[in-house]
Every structure is written in C-alpha cells, then in structure tokens.
Residue, then its C-alpha position, 0 to 999 in steps of 0.5 A: m190403934r196399934v200397928k207395927i212397921m219396919r223403919e225402912a218401909l215407913l220413912r219415905p211415905l212418912q216424909h212424903a206425907a209430911a212434906v205438905i204440912d204447915r211447919r209453922p201452924q197458926q195457933q188457931h189451926p195447930i192441926y195443920g202441923n200434924l199428920k193423920l195416921a189411920a190403920s186398918e186392913g193391913e195398911l197404914r195410911l198417912v195424910g198431910n194437909d196444910g189447907e192448900a195441898e194434901m198428900r196421902a201415902r199408904v204402906d203395908a203394916e202389921v195392924i194389931e188394932e185398927g184406929e186413927t189419930t194425928a200427931s206432929g208431922a215434923k216430930l214423927v219424921e225426926i224420930v223415925r229418921s233417927c232410928p237405926a236401920e231395920t228397927i221395928i216401929e210400933f205406934v200405939v194410942e194410949e190415953g189420948r197420946l201416941r206412943i212410939r216404940a222403937g227398939r229400946g226407945s219409947y216416945r210419947l207425942s200429944t195428939l189431936p182428934a182425927a175427926d178434926f183433921p181437914s180434907i181437900d174437897e171431893f175431887q171431880g176431874e175434868l181433864a186427864i193428862a198422860v205424860e212420861a215422868g222423865v218428860l215432866r221432870s225435864a220441863l219442870e227442871r227447866t222452868a220452876f226456878a223462874m217462879a216468883q216467891n211471895d209476889v203480890r201478883y199471886f198468880l206469879n207464885g206458881l207455874l203455868f201448865d198450858v196443854e193442847g192436843q199432844r203438847l204441854r208447855c210449862v211457863a214460869t216468870e217473876g216479871h224480869r225473866l221468863a222460862l218456857a219448856e215445851r214437851a210432847l204428851a204421851e196421849t192427846v188431851g181431849r180439850s185444851r186447858q191452862f191452869i196455874v199450879p202453886r209453887k209449893a205444889v210444883l216443888e212437891i211434884q218434883r220430889i215425887l218425880a225424882e223417885l220415878e223411872d223416866e219411862e213411867v207414864l203419869r196421869l195428872e187429873v185436873g178439876p175446876n180448882l184442883l190438881r191430882l197426881q196418883v202414883k206408887g202408893l201416893c196421892f197428891t192433891s193441890k188447889l190451883i191458883d184461881a187467876r188468869y196468867p199473863d199472855y206469855q207468848a206476847v213476851i217472847p221476842i219475835n223480831a230479835e234479829r241480832t244473834a250471838l252464838i257462844g260456847r255454853a260451858a265457857f260462857r257459864e265459867v266466865l260469868q261465874r268468875v266475873a260475878i265475883l266482883a259484880h254489885e252485890k244488889l244489882r248483880g249486873v254484868r255487861l256484855e259488849f259484842g264485837d267482831g267474833s267476840v264478846r267482852v264480859s265485865a262487872d264492877n262495884p262501888e268499891r271500884e273493883e272490876a272484872v273483865e273477860e273476853l270469849d269467842a262469839e259468832g253472829n251479827a250482834r256487833g255494837i250491842a252493849v247490854g247489861f243483865n242480872v248474872h244469876y238470870l243468865l246463869d240459870a238460863i244457861g244451866a237450863v238449856s242443852g247443847e254445846r252452844v247457846v244462842l242469844r237473840m236481841r233487838d237492841a240493848y233496851s229490849s228483852a233477850l231470848l236465850q236458847g240452846e243451839g238447834d233447840e226450840s223446845d226451851r226458851h228463856v226471856i231475860m229483861p236487860l239491866r241499865l248499868 
C-alpha cells in the first residue's frame, strides 16, 4: 500500500474513525486499539472498531499502490495532528510496518494483519428514522448528561430512543434523576419502537452532529441489535443494549400541584454560589418556599453556611426540600425560557422541572434528606 493525502483532508476523518477504538486494548485483543487503513480506487478508507461500535470514514487520496493494513489509532492521530498545516502525508507499507512520511519527518509504526481486523455483523435495517440534525442535537444535549456511568444496571448506561408516529422521545436516567426531550421527526415512522443506545455511541453521535448544519436531514437505520448512521463520508454503527428500559412515564410526577416559578438565570447563579459551601459528598442544597420567595441554603461539616433568597411565584409556600445541586444546575441548563417551573407534591416526592411554557423538555429530580 502506498497513498498520499493532505493533512487537512485526513485529520477529521482520522479523528472520527479513531474515536471508537479501545484506548486500552486488552492484551488478547490488541487490534481493537488499531485503525484499519485501506487504499483503492482513489480513496483511503479508515475503520475503527472496539467490538461494540464501528466507525468508517472515507476520503479522496492519491493511491499509488492499493493495499490495506492496521496500525495504532492513537499514534496515527497524534502524528497527523502534530504535523504543520498543508503537509503532504504519505503512507507506505514496508516489511510489515507502516511508514509515514510527513514533510522532512519519517515514522514507522508496527502493524497487525488487516485480515484479522474485526467487523460489525452484517446490518439489516428494520426501521428508518428521518430527523433534522439540529433537532436530534437539541434532544441529546438536553438528556445525555443524565445517563449513568458504569452502573450495574447496564441498561441505564445508555439513552432510550422512543419513536412513534412523527414523535421522538430521548430519555436518560441514572436512578436519581431523569431527563426527557420530545421532538418532531422529519417523517412519520412506519412502526413504533424503543431501543437503548450505549453511552459511548451517544457521545460519538453528538460529535458527528456538532459538524452538521441544523437543517440537514439524517437517517438513522435500526436493526434488531444495531443502529447505523451514515452522513458525509461517515458510517457509524453501534450495537444496541439488549434490555428493557424502565417505564419512564411512571416516574414523571402527575399530581404535583405545588408549583414555583423562578427566574432561570438568577436561580442558576444563586445555586452556583451557595454550592460552594455545600457538603462535598452530598452536594445538597435546601429550598424553603415562602410567600413570593424561596430561600436557598447549604452547609457542611465545618459548620460553614451559605444562604440566599430570591423571588418565586406560585403556591409552594411551606415546602422545604433538599436536592443535589448538580442535578438542579444540569436541569436548569437544559431547559429554555426566562423562568423555570418547579412542580412538587411535597418534600418527600420527586420534583418536575421545566421551562415556563415548554412541555417538550422534562427533568425529574429525586429529593435529598438533609
């Protein structure tokens, strides 16, 4: 294999392909830390695979000699990224190693056979979902932060896609809070479906969406156990989490008739200041609702205390409730509007936080005992 390509054309596709590789491949599977490079017909194809997800990227290149190999994805990205702008990168396979020429520099990387490189099982799509890039980006931004990390309840280490008709719901929870975003699809789906996308795949989809125009319509193809997204020279495939997601609608408070309307920006600023003196482990703040106001306070074992008061409309007078301040801040940052609405039954039940007049984004937070 021998191929030449400009650094600027290569870097982004290389970074995308390398995003899914295993950064710490196990000794028995070192090839999961490699990228596959295949050159033919004026094109360089880059493939990353960690056994759970696969990213394929392609870019036009000057192919002098066709061929394929695999080499460390992390090292390839670092070498190409550190090269000066407008450098011509040349890849040559010589004596079982990959030689990289970049300007006056030369690098040799060890390789593993391309024939041993893993591939995601053959994809068979059962459902196609058309959605605008900006719509999906917004839904993920307002829910993905609530996914669990390394929870033994593995189905929580991902994000639920619930599609029906022309409606998409994205839902994430880690047991103590829940984030839900409802959006309209570009087209009506042929059948309703729920599927759980792993955390790593959600983060990669977000990286892809960050480079797209809001109006661009994407097609997500869903198979029995796989999700595939193809756009602009990229093909991302991920295994789905094989599990049943909890009944998220049962968690959303229905009869929470005590409400408080609070200025969103002022609420966030007060919480950020009061949190400075909150307990380092609990991270709890107390909200005490009075006539037209809410008292926000926090303390810690060093007998330090922070107290602030701000305006609050509604009928929540008499309720004193504690919340994890980070959960509140995440939820406030994920809703729109000048004011937030906090809906509660009492100090012991979960609360629902939304933007005023906006039913599309809902955030449920469990209370803390302080």
